[in-house]
C-alpha positions, 0 to 999 in steps of 0.5 A, a space after each residue: 531523486 524524485 519519488 525515492 525513499 531514504 530511511 536510516 536508523 529509524 526508531 519508534 517507541 510506545 512506552 517501553 515497547 520499541 516498535 521499530 528499531 534502527 530500521 534502514 530502507 532505500 526505495 527507488 522511484 517507481 519501485 513497487 516494495 511490499 512489506 511483510 511480517 507478523 503482526 505488531 512487527 511495526 509494518 503499519 507504524 512504518 507507514 504512518 511515520 512516512 505518511 507524516 501521521 506520527 512525528 515522534 521518532 529517532 533517526 532520519 528519513 525522506 520522502 517525496 513531497 507528494 505522498 498519499 495513503 490508502 488504509 484497509 478501511 476505505 475511511 469514506 465520509 458517509 455525509 459526502 457523495 462519493 466524488 466529494 470524498 475524492 476531492 476533499 482537500 484539493 484546491 485550485 482545481 475543478 473537484 468534480 472533474 478531477 474526481 470523475 477522471 479518478 473514478 473512470 481510472 478504477 471504473 466507477 465512472 458512474 458512482 460519482 453521486 452515490 452515497 458511501 454506504 450504498 457501496 459494496 466493500 470492493 467498491 469503497 476500497 476503489 474510491 479510497 484508491 482513486 482518492 489517493 491517486 487524484 493527487 498524483 503522488 510520488 509515494 503510494 502507501 498501502 496499508 492492507 487495503 484488501 484484507 477485508 475483501 472476498 477472494 474475486 474482489 481481492 484478485 481484481 484489485 491486484 489487477 487493478 492496482 498493478 494497472 494503475 501502477 504502471 500508468 502513474 509509476 509512483 513508488 509504493 510501499 504496500 503492506 499486506 499479511 498476504 505472500 501470494 499477493 506481495 509476490 504477484 505485485 511486488 518488485 521487491 519483498 521485504 520481511 519485517 521482524 521486531 522492527 528490523 528488517 531481516 531478509 529481502 527478496 527481489 521478484 524478477 519475474 514477468 508480468 502479469 504473474 502466475 502463482 505457478 511462477 513463484 513456488 520456490 520464492 514463495 517457500 523463501 518468504 514463508 521460511 523468512 516468516 518462520 511458517 514451516 508448514 508451506 501447505 498450511 500457509 
């Protein structure tokens, strides 16, 4: 089915360390899945594999033909103007036109000719998101894209990502360490530990969400992560 993701028995080793250990996961077309887990549990490794950046794995997986990824760092080329960063690698289209359209979607239409080093952290991350979306992916992989942003910018990015997901409807696999972020955005929260899925939670709450609406679910997810002091988290 177009846009669907299927993972069966996926395993990955780095030397003697088994980072993914027989992982199984299904993502439906248009579903927004958040992946939580402690550092080193295999979250980013899984995204790299699905993005085609690591082929040395065991098991089987299938992803849509069109896959895009946005990283924690924007990874913009400083010697190319913003619109050229977005259109990089596109062929057979008017790169300037599609870049400007993507910039308008992330509310940066006036920054097409800017140099990356003149952008704020939030602006650079929006350009990175535009670069991913301009390829009209059926699967969008987000690897902690808001981790380096301040709280206000991060909140604005949450709203923007939700809006863009509603408009484009890709399947999304979103890696984060922030439980609230996962519950604000995702249809389903998956908890990873030692390379295996240990818990899943369906988030059947109306959008847009407020933190007060998922207090009890937050406690459950934190418990899955081994966090007992909820207030400290």
